[in-house]
C-alpha positions as CSV (number, residue, x, y, z in Angstrom):
1,M,126.1,-28.9,74.0
2,P,126.2,-31.2,77.0
3,Y,129.6,-32.4,78.0
4,A,131.0,-35.2,80.2
5,L,133.1,-34.3,83.3
6,A,136.4,-36.2,83.5
7,T,137.2,-36.2,87.3
8,S,139.8,-38.9,87.6
9,L,142.6,-36.4,88.4
10,T,142.8,-33.0,90.3
11,S,145.8,-30.8,90.5
12,S,147.6,-29.7,93.6
13,N,149.4,-27.0,91.7
14,Y,147.4,-23.9,92.8
15,Y,147.1,-21.4,95.6
16,H,144.1,-21.6,97.9
17,A,142.0,-18.4,97.7
18,A,142.9,-17.5,101.3
19,S,146.7,-17.5,100.5
20,V,146.4,-15.6,97.2
21,P,147.1,-12.2,98.8
22,A,150.3,-13.4,100.3
23,H,151.5,-14.7,96.9
24,Y,150.1,-12.2,94.5
25,G,149.5,-9.1,96.6
26,R,145.8,-9.0,96.0
27,A,142.7,-11.0,96.8
28,R,141.5,-13.9,94.6
29,T,138.7,-12.6,92.4
30,V,137.0,-14.0,89.3
31,D,137.1,-11.1,86.8
32,G,137.7,-12.9,83.5
33,I,138.5,-16.2,81.7
34,T,141.9,-16.8,80.1
35,I,141.9,-19.1,77.0
36,H,144.9,-21.4,76.4
37,W,145.7,-24.2,74.1
38,W,147.7,-27.3,74.8
39,G,150.5,-26.5,72.4
40,D,151.5,-27.1,68.8
41,P,149.0,-29.7,67.3
42,A,151.9,-31.0,65.2
43,Q,153.3,-32.4,68.5
44,H,150.1,-34.5,68.8
45,P,149.1,-33.5,72.4
46,T,146.2,-35.4,74.0
47,F,143.6,-34.6,76.5
48,E,144.7,-37.3,78.9
49,N,148.4,-36.3,78.7
50,T,147.6,-32.7,79.2
51,V,145.4,-33.4,82.3
52,A,148.1,-35.7,83.7
53,Y,150.9,-33.1,83.2
54,L,148.9,-30.3,84.8
55,C,148.1,-32.6,87.7
56,R,151.7,-33.8,88.2
57,A,153.0,-33.7,91.8
58,H,155.1,-30.6,92.6
59,G,154.4,-29.1,89.2
60,N,154.7,-25.4,88.4
61,T,151.7,-25.1,86.0
62,S,148.0,-25.9,86.1
63,A,144.7,-24.6,84.9
64,H,141.1,-24.8,86.1
65,F,139.7,-26.7,83.2
66,V,141.0,-28.9,80.3
67,V,138.6,-29.1,77.4
68,E,138.0,-30.8,74.2
69,D,135.0,-31.8,72.1
70,G,132.5,-33.3,74.6
71,R,134.8,-33.5,77.6
72,V,135.7,-31.1,80.4
73,A,138.3,-32.0,83.2
74,P,137.8,-29.6,86.2
75,I,141.2,-29.9,87.9
76,V,141.4,-26.8,90.1
77,D,138.4,-25.2,91.8
78,P,137.6,-21.8,90.3
79,H,137.5,-20.4,93.8
80,D,141.3,-20.9,93.9
81,A,144.1,-19.5,91.8
82,A,145.6,-21.9,89.2
83,W,149.1,-21.3,87.9
84,H,148.2,-20.7,84.2
85,T,149.1,-17.2,83.0
86,G,152.6,-16.4,84.1
87,S,151.2,-13.2,85.6
88,A,150.3,-12.5,89.2
89,V,147.3,-10.4,88.1
90,G,146.2,-13.0,85.5
91,N,146.4,-15.9,88.0
92,A,144.7,-13.9,90.8
93,T,141.8,-12.7,88.7
94,T,141.0,-15.2,85.9
95,I,139.8,-18.7,85.3
96,G,142.1,-20.7,83.0
97,I,140.8,-23.0,80.3
98,E,143.2,-25.2,78.4
99,C,141.7,-26.1,75.0
100,N,142.4,-28.7,72.4
101,P,144.7,-27.0,69.9
102,R,143.0,-28.6,66.9
103,G,140.1,-26.2,67.4
104,S,137.4,-28.3,65.9
105,D,133.8,-27.2,65.7
106,G,133.1,-29.6,68.6
107,D,135.9,-28.1,70.6
108,Y,134.5,-24.6,70.1
109,A,131.0,-25.8,71.1
110,T,132.2,-27.4,74.3
111,I,134.4,-24.5,75.3
112,A,131.5,-22.1,74.7
113,E,129.2,-24.2,76.8
114,L,131.7,-24.1,79.7
115,I,132.0,-20.4,79.3
116,R,128.3,-20.0,79.3
117,N,128.0,-22.0,82.6
118,L,130.9,-20.0,84.2
119,R,129.2,-16.7,83.2
120,A,125.9,-17.9,84.7
121,Q,127.8,-18.5,88.0
122,Y,130.3,-15.6,88.0
123,G,128.8,-12.9,85.8
124,D,129.6,-11.6,82.3
125,L,133.3,-12.5,82.3
126,P,135.4,-11.2,79.5
127,L,137.7,-13.6,77.6
128,W,141.5,-13.0,77.5
129,P,144.1,-14.8,75.3
130,H,147.0,-16.1,77.3
131,R,149.3,-13.8,75.3
132,H,147.5,-10.9,77.0
133,W,149.4,-11.7,80.2
134,K,152.8,-12.7,78.9
135,A,154.8,-13.1,75.6
136,T,153.6,-16.4,74.2
137,A,151.9,-17.8,71.1
138,C,149.2,-19.3,73.3
139,P,146.3,-19.7,72.5
140,G,147.4,-20.1,68.9
141,T,144.7,-19.9,66.4
142,Y,141.8,-19.8,68.8
143,D,139.2,-17.1,67.8
144,L,138.0,-15.6,71.1
145,A,135.3,-13.5,69.3
146,R,133.9,-16.8,67.9
147,L,133.9,-18.4,71.4
148,D,132.1,-15.3,72.8
149,R,129.5,-15.4,70.1
150,L,128.8,-19.1,70.6
151,A,128.7,-18.7,74.4
152,R,126.1,-15.9,74.0
153,A,124.1,-17.6,71.3
154,N,122.2,-19.9,73.6
155,A,122.4,-17.8,76.8
156,P,119.2,-17.6,78.8
157,A,117.0,-14.6,78.0
158,E,117.2,-13.5,81.7
159,P,120.6,-13.4,83.2
160,A,121.2,-16.1,85.9
161,P,121.6,-14.7,89.4
162,I,125.2,-14.2,90.4
163,I,126.1,-16.4,93.4
164,P,128.8,-14.8,95.5
165,T,132.1,-16.7,95.2
166,T,133.9,-14.9,98.1
167,G,133.1,-14.6,101.7
168,D,133.9,-18.2,102.5
169,D,137.3,-17.5,104.0
170,D,135.8,-17.8,107.5
171,M,135.9,-21.5,106.8
172,N,139.6,-21.3,107.5
173,A,139.3,-19.7,110.9
174,D,138.1,-22.8,112.7
175,Q,139.3,-25.4,110.2
176,D,140.3,-27.9,112.8
177,A,136.8,-28.0,114.3
178,R,135.2,-28.3,110.9
179,L,137.5,-31.1,109.9
180,A,136.7,-32.9,113.1
181,R,133.0,-32.6,112.2
182,I,133.6,-33.9,108.7
183,E,135.5,-36.9,110.1
184,D,132.6,-37.6,112.5
185,A,130.1,-37.2,109.7
186,L,132.0,-39.5,107.3
187,T,132.4,-42.1,110.1
188,A,128.7,-42.1,110.7
189,L,128.0,-42.1,106.9
190,S,130.3,-45.0,106.3
191,Q,128.2,-47.2,108.5
192,R,125.4,-46.9,105.9
193,Q,127.1,-46.0,102.7
194,S,130.9,-45.4,102.2
195,A,131.9,-42.0,100.9
196,S,133.9,-42.4,97.7
197,V,136.5,-40.2,96.0
198,G,134.6,-37.5,94.2
199,D,131.6,-37.5,96.6
200,I,130.4,-34.3,98.2
201,V,129.3,-34.4,101.9
202,A,127.4,-31.5,103.6
203,V,128.0,-31.0,107.3
204,P,126.3,-28.5,109.6
205,S,128.4,-25.4,110.1
206,S,128.9,-23.5,113.3
207,R,127.3,-20.4,111.8
208,P,124.0,-19.3,113.4
209,D,122.2,-19.3,110.1
210,G,122.0,-23.1,110.0
211,S,124.0,-23.3,106.8
212,F,126.2,-26.2,105.8
213,D,129.9,-26.7,105.0
214,Y,130.5,-28.8,101.9
215,F,133.5,-31.1,101.5
216,A,134.8,-32.9,98.5
217,V,136.2,-36.4,99.3
218,D,139.6,-36.3,97.6
219,E,140.7,-39.6,99.1
220,L,138.6,-42.1,100.9
221,Q,140.6,-42.0,104.1
222,G,142.6,-38.9,103.3
223,T,142.2,-35.2,102.8
224,K,138.7,-33.7,102.8
225,R,138.9,-30.5,100.8
226,A,136.6,-27.8,102.0
227,I,134.5,-26.0,99.4
228,G,132.1,-23.1,99.7
229,P,128.4,-23.2,99.1
230,A,128.7,-21.4,95.8
231,Q,131.2,-23.9,94.5
232,F,129.1,-26.7,95.7
233,K,126.0,-25.4,93.9
234,W,128.1,-24.9,90.8
235,M,129.3,-28.5,90.8
236,R,125.9,-29.8,91.7
237,D,124.4,-27.9,88.8
238,L,127.0,-29.5,86.4
239,G,126.0,-33.0,87.3
240,F,125.8,-33.9,91.0
241,R,122.7,-35.5,92.4
242,V,121.6,-36.6,95.9
243,V,122.1,-40.3,96.6
244,E,121.6,-40.2,100.3
245,K,120.1,-37.7,102.7
246,Q,119.9,-38.3,106.4
247,A,117.8,-35.6,108.0
248,G,118.4,-37.1,111.5
249,F,122.1,-36.6,111.2
250,T,121.8,-33.6,108.9
251,I,124.2,-35.0,106.3
252,E,123.6,-34.7,102.6
253,H,125.6,-37.0,100.4
254,Y,126.2,-36.3,96.7
255,R,127.8,-38.3,94.0
256,L,129.0,-37.2,90.6
257,I,127.2,-38.6,87.6
258,V,129.9,-39.9,85.3
């Protein structure tokens, strides 16, 4: 079931992968998926309000994705640790999905599709209810066995290759130099086509293999958030396309299809 990506908001309430050991005493790994719900459906929670709450400035909770029938909001990069389980181990090792508490057939189908895509990227991840990590009613009535069955029902016959999601921490060692290159690249790019919020720009790295560093433009003239090649491929496969490629300056420019 195809879904639309809602990308108007991202959360700053998370720990970057490189800082996870300092906070949780272990490296950031992706070993499972934690299923949540937004809360009691009698309180009439909405997709928009949930996304806004988890993206609030100086908040103390977040998730990687907020999902309902046909819509997915990716608000924290899965490479990083969102604040979603109330457990150091849960936060450090799982991806958090916040689900519409009404649990319609459409909700289940969209969540299952997201799980399928995440497993294609990260391997055969088990599903955990939030209450596995702390005493809570979350995720309410969600049937994780049903989600697992749906996610596997339309899985490809051959497992998708697992793309490494770690090993990008060397990006932090010379971050200043890399940010300088991204600024130069965006300046050059803006002379032809301005980079907009949500765009992805690829800039040559300093590594001898000729690889690229990929940056998400969080603000047109503000922070350029570094992302790894695996995360870039994951986002591209979910709906990014090339709108400009300048071989002479070795910049690739990507824009999200909305």
